[in-house]
C-alpha positions as CSV (number, residue, x, y, z in Angstrom):
1,M,0.0,0.1,-0.1
2,P,1.6,3.6,-0.9
3,I,2.8,5.2,2.4
4,V,0.5,8.3,1.9
5,Q,-2.6,6.1,1.7
6,R,-1.4,4.2,4.6
7,R,-1.1,7.3,6.6
8,S,-4.5,8.7,5.4
9,I,-6.0,5.6,6.7
10,S,-4.2,5.6,10.0
11,N,-4.9,9.3,10.6
12,L,-8.7,8.6,10.0
13,T,-8.7,5.6,12.4
14,L,-6.8,7.7,15.0
15,L,-9.2,10.6,14.7
16,F,-12.1,8.4,15.2
17,L,-10.6,6.8,18.2
18,C,-9.7,10.0,19.8
19,L,-13.1,11.9,19.0
20,T,-14.9,13.1,22.0
21,S,-18.3,14.8,22.1
22,T,-18.6,18.5,22.4
23,V,-21.9,19.9,23.8
24,S,-23.5,22.9,22.3
25,A,-27.2,22.9,23.0
26,D,-30.0,25.1,23.7
27,G,-31.9,23.1,26.0
28,P,-32.1,19.8,27.9
29,A,-33.1,17.7,25.0
30,D,-30.4,19.2,22.8
31,D,-27.9,18.7,25.7
32,A,-28.8,15.1,26.2
33,F,-28.6,14.5,22.3
34,A,-25.0,16.2,22.1
35,K,-24.0,14.0,24.9
36,G,-25.1,10.8,23.1
37,N,-27.9,10.1,25.5
38,Y,-30.4,9.3,22.9
39,L,-33.1,7.6,24.8
40,T,-33.3,10.6,27.2
41,A,-33.2,13.1,24.3
42,R,-36.0,11.4,22.8
43,E,-38.2,11.5,25.8
44,L,-37.3,15.2,26.3
45,Y,-38.0,16.0,22.5
46,V,-41.3,14.5,22.6
47,Q,-42.3,16.6,25.8
48,A,-41.0,19.5,24.1
49,R,-42.9,19.1,21.0
50,E,-46.1,19.1,22.9
51,N,-45.4,22.7,23.8
52,E,-44.7,23.7,20.4
53,R,-48.3,23.6,18.9
54,S,-48.9,27.3,18.4
55,P,-48.5,28.5,14.8
56,E,-45.6,31.0,15.7
57,K,-43.7,28.0,17.0
58,H,-44.1,25.8,14.0
59,K,-40.6,26.0,12.8
60,E,-39.3,24.8,16.3
61,W,-41.9,22.0,16.0
62,L,-40.4,20.7,12.9
63,R,-36.8,20.9,14.2
64,I,-37.9,18.9,17.1
65,S,-39.7,16.3,15.1
66,A,-36.6,15.9,13.1
67,Q,-34.5,15.5,16.1
68,I,-36.9,12.7,17.2
69,V,-36.2,10.9,13.9
70,R,-32.3,11.4,14.6
71,C,-32.7,9.9,18.2
72,D,-34.7,6.9,16.7
73,T,-32.0,6.3,14.3
74,A,-29.3,6.7,16.9
75,I,-30.9,4.2,19.2
76,G,-31.2,1.8,16.2
77,D,-35.0,1.8,16.0
78,L,-35.3,2.3,12.3
79,E,-39.0,1.3,12.2
80,R,-39.8,4.0,14.5
81,A,-37.6,6.5,12.8
82,G,-39.4,5.7,9.5
83,L,-42.8,6.1,11.1
84,D,-41.6,9.5,12.9
85,F,-40.4,10.7,9.5
86,F,-43.7,10.0,7.8
87,Y,-45.3,12.0,10.7
88,L,-43.0,15.0,10.2
89,C,-43.8,14.9,6.4
90,S,-47.7,14.7,7.2
91,V,-47.4,18.0,8.8
92,D,-44.7,19.5,6.4
93,P,-44.9,17.7,3.1
94,Q,-42.1,19.8,1.5
95,T,-39.9,19.2,4.2
96,A,-36.2,20.1,3.9
97,F,-35.0,17.6,6.5
98,Y,-33.6,15.2,4.0
99,D,-30.5,14.9,6.1
100,C,-32.3,12.7,8.8
101,I,-34.5,10.6,6.4
102,P,-33.9,6.9,7.4
103,L,-33.4,5.4,4.0
104,P,-32.6,1.7,3.8
105,W,-28.7,2.0,2.8
106,N,-27.9,-1.2,4.6
107,P,-31.1,-3.3,5.1
108,P,-31.0,-6.7,6.7
109,M,-31.0,-9.9,4.5
110,I,-34.5,-9.9,2.8
111,A,-36.2,-13.0,4.4
112,P,-40.0,-14.0,4.0
113,R,-42.1,-12.3,6.5
114,A,-45.3,-10.4,7.1
115,P,-45.3,-6.9,6.0
116,T,-44.2,-4.5,8.9
117,N,-45.9,-1.6,10.2
118,L,-43.4,0.5,8.4
119,E,-44.1,-1.2,5.1
120,K,-47.8,-0.7,5.6
121,A,-47.2,3.0,6.3
122,A,-45.1,3.2,3.2
123,E,-47.9,1.8,1.1
124,D,-50.5,4.3,2.7
125,V,-48.1,7.0,1.8
126,L,-48.1,6.1,-1.8
127,D,-52.0,5.3,-2.0
128,P,-53.6,8.4,-3.5
129,L,-57.0,7.6,-2.0
130,K,-55.3,8.0,1.6
131,N,-52.6,10.6,0.7
132,R,-53.1,13.0,-2.2
133,S,-50.0,15.1,-1.5
134,P,-47.2,13.2,0.4
135,G,-44.4,15.3,-0.7
136,P,-41.1,14.3,-2.4
137,A,-39.4,13.3,1.1
138,A,-42.2,11.0,2.1
139,M,-42.4,9.6,-1.5
140,L,-38.6,8.8,-1.4
141,L,-38.7,7.0,1.9
142,A,-42.0,5.2,1.1
143,S,-40.4,3.8,-2.2
144,G,-37.1,3.1,-0.5
145,I,-38.9,1.0,2.2
146,L,-40.8,-0.8,-0.6
147,S,-37.4,-1.4,-2.5
148,V,-36.3,-3.8,0.2
149,S,-39.5,-5.6,0.7
150,P,-39.4,-9.5,0.8
151,R,-42.4,-9.5,-1.6
152,N,-41.2,-9.5,-5.1
153,D,-44.1,-7.4,-6.6
154,V,-43.8,-4.9,-3.7
155,R,-40.0,-4.7,-4.2
156,N,-40.2,-4.2,-8.0
157,R,-42.8,-1.4,-7.3
158,G,-40.5,0.2,-4.9
159,L,-37.5,0.2,-7.3
160,M,-39.7,1.4,-10.2
161,L,-40.8,4.3,-8.1
162,L,-37.3,5.1,-7.1
163,R,-36.3,5.2,-10.8
164,E,-39.2,7.6,-11.5
165,L,-38.0,9.9,-8.7
166,T,-34.7,10.2,-10.4
167,Q,-36.5,11.9,-13.4
168,T,-37.5,14.8,-11.0
169,E,-35.8,17.6,-9.6
170,G,-34.2,18.2,-6.0
171,P,-32.6,16.3,-3.2
172,A,-35.3,13.4,-3.5
173,A,-34.0,12.7,-7.0
174,K,-30.4,12.8,-6.1
175,L,-31.0,10.4,-3.1
176,A,-33.2,8.1,-5.1
177,G,-30.4,7.8,-7.6
178,A,-28.0,7.1,-4.8
179,L,-30.2,4.4,-3.2
180,L,-30.3,2.7,-6.5
181,W,-26.5,2.0,-6.5
182,K,-27.4,-1.1,-4.5
183,Q,-28.8,-2.5,-7.7
184,Q,-25.3,-2.0,-9.3
185,L,-23.1,-3.3,-6.7
186,P,-23.2,-7.1,-7.5
187,T,-22.1,-6.4,-11.1
188,L,-19.7,-3.5,-10.4
189,K,-16.3,-4.6,-11.8
190,T,-14.3,-1.7,-13.0
191,V,-12.6,1.5,-11.6
192,N,-14.6,3.4,-14.4
193,E,-17.7,2.2,-13.1
194,L,-16.8,3.3,-9.4
195,A,-15.8,6.7,-10.8
196,I,-19.3,7.2,-12.2
197,L,-20.7,6.7,-8.7
198,E,-18.1,9.1,-7.2
199,N,-19.2,11.6,-9.6
200,G,-22.9,11.0,-8.4
201,L,-21.7,11.7,-5.0
202,E,-20.2,15.1,-5.8
203,K,-23.9,16.2,-6.7
204,L,-25.0,15.6,-3.1
205,P,-24.6,18.1,-0.2
206,E,-22.5,16.8,2.6
207,P,-25.4,16.2,5.0
208,F,-27.0,13.6,2.8
209,R,-23.9,11.7,1.9
210,A,-23.6,9.2,4.7
211,G,-25.6,6.3,3.1
212,P,-24.0,7.1,-0.4
213,Y,-20.4,6.9,1.4
214,F,-21.3,3.6,2.8
215,L,-22.3,2.1,-0.7
216,L,-19.2,3.7,-2.2
217,G,-17.0,1.7,0.4
218,R,-18.7,-1.3,-0.8
219,A,-18.3,-0.5,-4.4
220,A,-14.5,0.4,-4.0
221,A,-14.1,-2.9,-2.3
222,N,-15.8,-4.8,-5.2
223,V,-13.3,-3.4,-7.8
224,G,-10.4,-4.2,-5.8
225,E,-9.9,-0.4,-4.3
226,Q,-9.4,-1.6,-0.7
227,E,-7.7,1.5,0.7
228,K,-10.3,3.7,-0.9
229,A,-13.2,1.6,0.6
230,V,-11.5,2.1,4.2
231,L,-11.3,6.0,3.4
232,Y,-15.1,5.9,2.5
233,W,-16.3,3.9,5.4
234,M,-14.2,5.7,8.1
235,R,-16.2,8.9,7.0
236,L,-19.4,7.4,8.5
237,P,-18.3,7.3,12.3
238,I,-16.4,10.5,12.1
239,L,-18.8,12.8,10.1
240,Y,-22.2,11.1,10.9
241,P,-21.7,9.5,14.4
242,D,-25.5,10.0,15.2
243,N,-26.5,7.5,12.5
244,K,-25.2,4.8,14.6
245,P,-26.5,1.7,12.7
246,L,-24.7,2.7,9.5
247,A,-21.7,4.1,11.4
248,D,-21.3,0.8,13.2
249,A,-21.8,-1.2,10.1
250,A,-19.1,0.9,8.5
251,L,-16.6,0.3,11.2
252,F,-17.3,-3.6,10.9
253,E,-16.7,-3.2,7.3
254,T,-13.6,-1.3,7.9
255,A,-12.2,-3.6,10.4
256,R,-12.6,-6.7,8.1
257,M,-10.8,-4.7,5.3
258,L,-8.1,-3.8,7.7
259,E,-7.4,-7.4,8.4
260,K,-7.3,-8.2,4.8
261,L,-4.6,-5.4,4.6
262,G,-2.6,-7.0,7.3
263,R,-3.3,-4.6,9.9
264,P,-5.1,-6.7,12.5
265,D,-4.3,-4.4,15.6
266,E,-6.2,-1.5,14.0
267,A,-9.2,-3.7,13.2
268,V,-9.2,-5.0,16.8
269,K,-9.4,-1.4,18.1
270,L,-12.3,-0.3,15.6
271,R,-14.1,-3.5,16.7
272,N,-13.7,-2.7,20.4
273,S,-15.2,0.8,19.6
274,I,-18.7,-0.7,18.4
275,Q,-21.2,-0.6,21.3
């Protein structure tokens, strides 16, 4: 491995292991969130949201609702995160909170099961008889959820809807395109194909890049760019630590790759950091 890349990887892993939370908060809920006490923060945000019902406090109600989704995600309750995001969109269909949308970037293996409450909610969002104006963010999440359904017909519908979203404008279109990268990963073979995905990443604002970074790590690994895969995955725990399920998955992938690169000590440290 080139010395410069080896140092880059070492610096990233060292930075992650040395990071400490800095608290900059306006109230008890924000303070708990900044400290990583997500269960407490969620309870406090729910209480605070009940006090923000007046029209003049609508903006704060939306911010608190987005924070509740972030707490759900950090706790690892992705079903509740999805339901809470749909609730946010029901009040604010044109929401700008794409940075907290709990898209299925790294879903579990698809296995036969009954539809979850989240899948049923997604179908309701996309049902014109039940929801005439869901808004692009809700449509994106609903389509993403259906795209990983164990039911073939539902999964194909979700993928079709994601492709349709890519033909629109705005962040929903860009994130839908990135979410569809998962369909390309099994057949991705060349560095040039990887470069196409990397160019797509450049079109996304930094707050929206957590999931795409994770998929780029897998894409880089698929084409033999192991060091680049590590650099992509390590962005997750460093830049997006509140997205704990995805950050932990990235740490796990990084640890496996470091072992392949002959760096078992660093791999052990990263695994020990996963809680």
